[in-house]
C-alpha positions, 0 to 999 in steps of 0.5 A: 331485101328478101322476105324471111321465110316462116317456119311453116314455109321452110318445112313445106319447102322441103322435099317429100323425102326430107319432110317424111324423114323429119316426121319419122325421126320426131315421132320416134324420139317422142315415142322413146322419150315417152316410154322412158318417162312413163314406163322407166325401168329398162328404158332408162338404161342405154343397153335397152336401146342397143339391144333394140339394135342388136335384135334388129340389125338384120331387119335394118339391112333387109329394110334398106334393100326393101326401101330401094326397091320401093323407091323404084315403085316395086316390092320384094316379099322374099327377103324373109325367106332368103334370110331363113335359107341363108341361115339354114344353109350356113348352119349346115355348112358350118356344123355338118360339113365343118366349114369356115366362117369365110365360106359361110359368108360366101354362101350367104352372098351367093344366095342373095346375089342369085335371088337378086339376079333372077328376080331382077331379070324377071321383073325388069326385063320380062315385065312380070309384076314384082309382087308375083315374082317375089311371092314365088321367091318367098315360097321357093326359099321357104321350101328350100330351107326345109330341104336343106335341113328339117330339124332346127339345131344350134351351131357348135362351130368354134370359130363361128361361136367366137364371132357370135359372142363378140361384143363391141363396147360403147364408150361412156354408155354403160350403167350400174347393175343391181350390185353397183358394178359398172357394166359397159353397154355393147353392140354386136358385130351385126349392128356395125354391119347394119350401120355401114350398110345404111351409111353406104346406101344413104350416100349412094341414093343422095350423091350418085347417078344411080341413086337419082335414077332410082328416084326418077324411075319410081317417080315417073318411069316414062319421064325417066326414059325420056331423060335417057335413064335405062329404066330396065337396068335401074329396076334390075339393079334395085332388085339385085341390091335388095337380094344381095342385102337380103343375103347379108341380112340373113347372115347377120340374122344367123350371127345373132341367133346362132342356129338354123331353123325353117321358121327363122325370119318369119314375118321379116318381109312384112316388118321390112315393108312396115319399117320402110313405110314408117320411115317415109318410103311411099309405095307409089315410088319416088320417095324414100330415105334409108335413114328414115328406114333405120328409124322406121325399124327402131320405131317398130321395135320400140313400140313392140318393147313398150307393149311387152313392158306393159305386160301384153306379151301375147303375139296378137297384141304385137300384131295389133300394135304394129297395125295401129302404128302403121295406120297412124304413120300413113295417116300422118304422112297423108295429112302432112303431104296434103297440107303441103300441097295446099300450102304450095298451091296457095302461094 
């Protein structure tokens, strides 16, 4: 009769990806429940949680792309610049040229795709370091954003405004306002897009040959090559997907803010990297999960709301808190992974 495994053996028997995913989810729920218990207020209302999703739908999409690149052992710090360029380009097209929403979507996809193709080619086929390539891409996107239009402005296109103001009610998740009237909770269209992106790439990473190739290349490129995996093509596709998702995320960001500005999406690339790391994606490659990335974004946004609710609205407090949180997750991940290695060694 097979000996029943203990809880510790079952936990340490999980893959690195699943173990880090569990840590991220547990920490997020502990953090959010703690905020509800200690601070109460807005955290007691379901709409607070949905507002986190509404405000961070674009970051979720960009972070999914970032996680895929990081799983292959790369990085892409141009996603914020791409989002700003997409936002400004779509704003100018809709307002200055009286364009259509469908045309704006195509512009967003084209910009993201162009970035993915060029950066993917430079990294995968020319062997240039992804940090250098994406750094140049970030500067180029920020510069192009200013060239497209300098002054910030709100978009007045009626079709776009109608789409921006569309709200999708969440059944059974409303609350009573101060007048005792029931107000249903809602999400924006961008949240639906973000959730679909997370689900799609969760399935791709888990169930497809391409997804397994991403992990193999990030884990050990030489071994992946010996297994018959086209390493260059895999890295190219990772950057292509990241660029495309940056374009989609840029349009979702634009859909949320409804304006064009050269300062839009400032810091998005750093938040995407932080969310991926908090979600269990390792910078060394080969380990990561887009569900964890989703919870990484939620954890980052929740801690920012906690800091703001505590009256620490200054920008530096947010930066300090994010840095502390990132370090905490890195320490937790390192301790757990080291404990897992010891447990497996002592078997």
